[in-house]
C-alpha positions as CSV (number, residue, x, y, z in Angstrom):
1,M,118.7,116.9,159.5
2,N,116.8,114.4,160.7
3,N,114.2,116.4,162.3
4,L,113.9,118.0,158.8
5,M,113.1,115.1,157.4
6,I,110.8,114.1,159.8
7,E,109.0,117.4,159.7
8,L,109.0,117.2,155.6
9,R,107.4,113.5,155.6
10,S,104.8,115.0,157.8
11,L,103.9,117.9,155.7
12,W,103.9,116.0,152.8
13,R,100.7,113.5,154.3
14,L,98.4,117.0,153.8
15,W,96.5,117.1,150.8
16,S,96.7,121.0,151.1
17,V,101.2,120.5,150.5
18,K,100.2,118.7,147.3
19,L,97.8,120.4,145.8
20,A,100.2,123.6,146.1
21,A,103.1,121.2,144.4
22,L,100.5,120.4,141.9
23,G,100.1,124.3,141.4
24,G,104.0,124.8,141.7
25,L,104.4,122.2,138.7
26,I,102.0,123.7,136.2
27,V,102.7,127.2,137.1
28,A,106.7,126.1,136.2
29,Y,105.5,124.4,133.2
30,L,103.3,127.4,132.0
31,M,106.4,129.5,132.4
32,S,108.6,127.1,130.7
33,D,107.3,127.8,127.4
34,P,105.8,131.9,127.2
35,T,103.5,130.7,124.3
36,L,101.6,128.3,125.8
37,L,99.3,130.2,128.0
38,P,98.1,132.4,125.5
39,R,97.3,129.1,123.2
40,V,95.5,127.9,125.7
41,V,93.5,131.2,126.6
42,A,92.5,131.0,123.0
43,Y,90.7,127.8,122.9
44,V,87.9,129.7,125.4
45,P,85.7,131.7,123.8
46,E,86.5,135.7,124.1
47,G,83.1,136.0,126.2
48,W,83.6,133.0,129.1
49,R,87.4,134.5,129.6
50,P,86.1,136.5,132.7
51,L,84.6,134.3,133.8
52,A,87.0,131.5,133.2
53,S,89.9,133.6,134.7
54,V,87.7,134.4,137.8
55,A,86.9,130.3,138.3
56,V,90.8,129.5,138.0
57,G,91.3,132.2,140.3
58,F,89.3,131.0,142.9
59,A,90.3,127.3,142.2
60,A,93.8,128.2,142.8
61,F,92.5,129.4,146.2
62,A,89.8,127.3,147.1
63,L,91.2,123.7,146.4
64,P,94.1,123.7,148.6
65,T,92.3,125.5,151.2
66,I,89.1,123.2,151.0
67,A,91.6,120.2,150.8
68,R,93.8,121.5,154.2
69,R,90.0,121.4,156.1
70,L,89.3,117.7,155.2
71,P,90.2,114.9,157.4
72,Q,94.1,113.9,156.9
73,P,95.8,110.8,157.4
74,P,97.2,110.0,161.1
75,K,100.6,111.0,161.7
76,P,102.9,107.9,162.1
77,G,103.2,106.6,165.2
78,D,100.4,108.4,166.7
79,G,99.2,104.5,167.4
80,Q,95.7,105.5,165.0
């Protein structure tokens, strides 16, 4: 159990994990109210919706991927 807690703390340091957690919270919030997503989409002009959907999909993939490639904080006890 102690090793699991150490591993979880180590993973939480990574920006990619934090972005994935944020994405999960956003999806959970959208799923909590089935009328919320259609109301958000209604704000986007109809001609821009295909581009907006591609941009959202790309951002959902790219942000955690890019964050994983960024320098991460050092592990505790690494002596750095």
